C-alpha positions as CSV (number, residue, x, y, z in Angstrom):
1,M,-5.0,16.4,-34.0
2,D,-8.1,15.0,-32.2
3,T,-8.5,12.5,-35.0
4,A,-5.3,10.8,-33.9
5,L,-6.5,10.4,-30.3
6,P,-8.1,7.0,-30.6
7,R,-4.9,5.6,-32.2
8,V,-2.8,7.1,-29.5
9,L,-5.0,5.7,-26.8
10,F,-5.0,2.3,-28.5
11,A,-1.2,2.3,-28.6
12,Y,-1.0,3.4,-24.9
13,R,-3.4,0.6,-23.8
14,E,-1.5,-2.2,-25.6
15,V,1.9,-1.4,-24.1
16,P,2.7,-3.2,-20.8
17,V,3.0,-1.0,-17.7
18,E,6.3,-1.7,-16.0
19,A,4.9,-1.4,-12.5
20,L,2.1,-3.9,-13.2
21,G,3.8,-6.2,-15.7
22,C,0.8,-6.2,-18.1
23,T,-1.2,-3.9,-20.4
24,P,-4.1,-1.7,-19.3
25,F,-6.2,-3.6,-21.9
26,E,-5.4,-6.9,-20.2
27,L,-6.4,-5.6,-16.8
28,M,-9.7,-4.3,-18.2
29,F,-10.7,-7.2,-20.5
30,G,-8.6,-10.2,-19.2
31,R,-6.9,-10.9,-22.5
32,A,-4.3,-9.4,-24.8
33,V,-5.4,-6.7,-27.2
34,P,-5.7,-8.0,-30.8
35,G,-3.5,-5.3,-32.5
36,P,-3.7,-4.7,-36.3
37,L,-0.8,-7.1,-37.1
38,L,-2.2,-9.9,-35.0
39,L,-5.6,-9.5,-36.7
40,V,-4.0,-9.9,-40.1
41,K,-1.6,-12.7,-39.1
42,S,-3.8,-14.9,-36.9
43,P,-6.0,-16.3,-39.7
44,W,-2.9,-17.5,-41.5
45,L,-1.5,-19.2,-38.4
46,Q,-4.6,-21.0,-37.3
47,E,-6.5,-23.8,-38.9
48,T,-10.2,-23.0,-39.0
49,D,-12.3,-25.6,-37.2
50,L,-15.9,-24.2,-37.1
51,S,-17.1,-27.0,-34.8
52,S,-15.3,-25.5,-31.8
53,A,-15.8,-21.8,-32.8
54,K,-19.0,-21.3,-30.9
55,Q,-18.7,-21.0,-27.1
56,N,-21.4,-21.1,-24.6
57,V,-22.2,-17.7,-23.1
58,V,-21.9,-19.0,-19.5
59,E,-18.5,-20.6,-20.3
60,F,-17.3,-17.4,-22.0
61,I,-18.3,-15.3,-18.9
62,L,-16.7,-17.8,-16.5
63,N,-13.5,-17.9,-18.6
64,T,-13.3,-14.2,-18.9
65,R,-13.8,-13.8,-15.1
66,E,-11.1,-16.3,-14.4
67,R,-8.7,-14.5,-16.9
68,L,-9.5,-11.2,-15.2
69,R,-8.9,-12.6,-11.8
70,H,-5.6,-14.1,-12.9
71,A,-4.5,-10.8,-14.6
72,L,-5.4,-8.9,-11.4
73,D,-3.4,-11.3,-9.2
74,L,-0.4,-11.0,-11.5
75,A,-0.6,-7.2,-11.6
76,S,-0.9,-7.0,-7.8
77,T,2.1,-9.2,-7.3
78,H,4.1,-7.3,-9.8
79,A,3.1,-4.0,-8.3
80,V,4.2,-5.1,-4.8
81,Q,7.6,-6.1,-6.2
82,E,7.9,-2.8,-8.0
83,R,7.0,-0.8,-4.9
84,S,9.6,-2.7,-2.9
85,K,12.2,-1.9,-5.5
86,A,11.2,1.8,-5.6
87,K,11.4,1.9,-1.8
88,V,14.9,0.5,-1.8
89,S,15.9,3.0,-4.5
90,Y,14.3,5.9,-2.5
91,D,15.9,4.8,0.7
92,R,19.4,4.9,-0.8
93,R,19.0,8.7,-1.5
94,A,17.1,9.6,1.7
95,R,18.8,11.4,4.5
96,L,17.7,11.4,8.1
97,R,17.1,14.9,9.3
98,T,16.6,15.7,13.0
99,L,15.3,19.1,14.1
100,Q,16.1,20.8,17.4
101,L,14.0,23.3,19.2
102,G,14.6,26.7,17.7
103,D,15.6,25.5,14.2
104,K,14.1,27.5,11.4
105,V,12.0,25.5,8.9
106,L,10.1,26.4,5.7
107,V,6.4,25.4,5.5
108,L,4.5,25.0,2.2
109,M,0.7,24.8,2.7
110,T,-1.9,24.2,0.1
111,M,-4.7,26.6,-0.3
112,P,-8.2,25.3,0.6
113,G,-10.1,24.2,-2.6
114,K,-7.0,24.6,-4.8
115,P,-4.8,21.6,-4.2
116,L,-2.4,22.6,-7.0
117,H,-1.8,26.1,-5.6
118,A,0.4,26.5,-2.6
119,K,1.2,29.4,-0.4
120,Y,4.6,30.0,1.2
121,H,4.5,30.4,4.9
122,G,7.7,30.8,6.9
123,P,10.3,30.6,8.1
124,Y,8.8,29.1,11.2
125,T,10.7,28.1,14.3
126,V,10.4,24.5,15.6
127,E,8.6,24.6,18.9
């Protein structure tokens, strides 16, 4: 089972996240992940011109930084749009609740040091 983990993580990282509009790999490295099919197919689709194959290290770093900045801007813009859509969707189902003095309410409080464990307290009276 654990031998499949790298393949599963690779597949996860190359799928675009709907809320961001790009893949986790693109956000991390500023370029699309070269998957197995792309690696096999790309040499057939490109002409090899070795004169332009080498890139200056400084140019590479500047280009990578610019691609990362662009990917982050796109992801941020897309995330804002997705949050806006999620809020509209949530607001459609939300109901306004008003409490009056004397109404009974249920309180769920987390236990200190154990955020996933909660303890039921209640019913309490609104004061």
